[in-house]
C-alpha positions, -999 to +999 in steps of 0.1 A: -346+679-403-309+679-395-314+648-374-332+630-402-305+639-427-278+627-403-297+595-397-301+589-435-264+595-440-254+571-412-278+545-427-262+549-461-228+545-446-237+513-427-253+499-458-222+507-479-200+490-454-222+459-454-222+457-492-184+460-493-178+434-467-182+404-490-159+421-515-132+425-489-135+389-478-134+375-514-105+396-525-085+406-494-083+372-477-073+352-508-046+378-518-033+379-482-033+341-481-013+339-514+015+362-502+016+346-468+021+311-483+045+322-511+066+347-493+061+339-456+060+301-457+080+296-490+052+275-505+053+268-542+036+292-566+010+266-576+002+257-540-001+293-530-025+300-558-045+268-552-050+273-515-059+310-519-086+300-543-103+276-520-120+302-498-139+321-525-149+288-542-165+274-510-180+308-501-197+310-535-220+282-524-219+280-486-233+316-483-264+311-504-269+275-490-269+289-455-297+313-465-315+285-483-312+302-517-286+280-535-288+289-572-274+279-605-249+308-606-234+298-573-231+262-584-215+272-617-189+294-599-180+265-576-177+242-606-154+265-625-132+270-594-129+233-587-123+226-624-095+252-625-078+237-595-080+202-609-067+213-644-038+232-629-030+202-607-029+178-636-010+202-659+012+217-632+007+251-649+000+280-625-012+300-655-042+277-657-051+288-621-049+324-631-070+318-662-096+300-641-105+333-625-113+347-659-137+319-664-155+327-632-159+363-644-171+351-678-197+328-662-211+356-640-210+381-670-228+357-693-255+348-667-261+385-660-263+394-698-285+364-703-309+376-676-311+409-694-321+391-726-347+372-706-359+405-691-352+393-656-321+413-648-299+396-622-286+428-606-320+440-597-320+423-563-289+442-551-299+474-568-334+474-552-319+470-517-294+498-524-319+523-538-347+516-514-325+512-483-351+489-468-375+518-463-412+506-468-423+538-487-393+536-511-398+498-516-435+505-524-425+532-548-401+508-566-428+482-570-452+507-584-427+521-609-417+486-619-453+477-626-462+507-647-431+526-659-414+514-691-386+539-685-379+524-651-378+489-666-354+500-693-331+516-668-332+484-647-321+464-677-294+489-686-279+486-651-275+448-654-262+452-689-234+476-677-224+451-650-224+422-674-203+440-699-178+453-673-172+417-660-169+403-695-142+429-703-124+420-670-126+383-681-109+391-714-082+413-698-074+387-671-072+358-697-048+378-719-027+387-688-027+351-676-007+340-707+012+371-716+025+384-682+045+368-654+023+347-630+036+367-600+025+398-617-010+385-624-013+373-588-019+409-577-029+424-611-059+401-612-072+417-581-066+452-596-085+441-627-114+429-606-116+460-585-113+481-616-141+463-633-163+467-602-154+503-598-161+510-635-195+492-633-204+512-602-194+545-619-210+538-653-240+521-636-249+555-621-262+564-656-291+540-648-291+540-610-292+578-605-324+584-627-340+554-609-332+569-575-348+602-586-379+584-599-382+565-566-379+597-546-405+615-567-429+586-566-424+581-528-430+618-522-461+619-544-477+590-525 
């Protein structure tokens, strides 16, 4: 039993690391690129912001395209990123580049909340992988609960609602900061806001995820 528990703990740890890897790439690399260009190579503020935004913009589409699952959300994120770079280039205003990131968050938030209204919650795919951990018996339990449990369905919708609301709040905070705080401050504060929104969504999302996990464990054991 101790070996099984240890194996499960190790599996959870590896899964958590895999799920955090894209976040580290999308946040850590752009932020490092920005400071390297601005402070290390003495590039202009606008150029530093523009180049550091290119990676996430391309990754938002290249990743799904590589897996043959290019979707509307990825295309919208790329469009917003490109539009932000073009607008800031034409206006010469680095604040437009900062504000562009808030538009990305708002697009994601609106799509997530729209999926809740359509009763096809967008966060379900990631949540299912996290809660079932790829185990066949837990996956089967998820499918049975989804098919016949109204409570499970409501919790599923609630989870996506929490994420959509958190990202929408981050969008508003980032937009306000873009035009009320120094650009150099927002260059790092924007990352803090993103991490804060994600952390808040994970924490509050437990209100829905924890009962779902318990239901899956109970259903899996019963079968």
